N, C-alpha and C positions, 0 to 999 in steps of 0.2 A: 504494500500500500504506500502511496506517495501523494503529495499535494503538488499538482502540476498546473501550468496554464491550460485553459480550455483548448487553445489552439494546438497544443501538443497532442492532446487526446483526439481532437478532430482529425489530425493528420495521420493517425494510426488506429482507425476504427476496427481493424481486423485483430489487433493485438492488445488493445486497452479498452477497459470499460470505465466510463466516466459517470460519477455520481456527484451532482452539484451540492456544495455545502451552502445551505441557506439559513439555518438556525443554529446558533445565533449568528448574526451577520459577522463576517470576518473583518478585522482591522489589523493593520500592520504598521509598524514604524520602520522606515527604511533609512539607512544611514549611508551616505556617500562620502568617501574619504579620498584624499589625494595628498601627495607629498608637497610640503611647503618649502622643502629644501632644494627643489629643482623646478625649472620652468615647466609650465603646463604645455603639453602637446596641443596642436590645434584641435584634435579630436576631443581631448579632455576639456579644453576651454569651451568648445561648442556644447558638449554635454552638460557641463555645469551651468552654462548660460540658459539652456533650455529648461533644465530643472528649476533654476531660480525663477523663471517666468511661470512655470506650471504648478509649482508647489507653494503652499502657504508657509512662509518661513517666519511668521510672526511668533510662533511658539518656539522658545529656545530648545535646543537639543538637551537631552538628559544624560 
């Protein structure tokens, strides 16, 4: 048993059986970390920029 993205299960209908988890609603805290001792690569800079636009950062990390 594993928790996987729905897209993964849809891509393998012959080998996986998916059961949606609905109760209780799932919530997750996701942490993104990068080195501050080296310059960001362009890909890292783009990802961090997109995440900052898409995610509510008003609540400080714990």
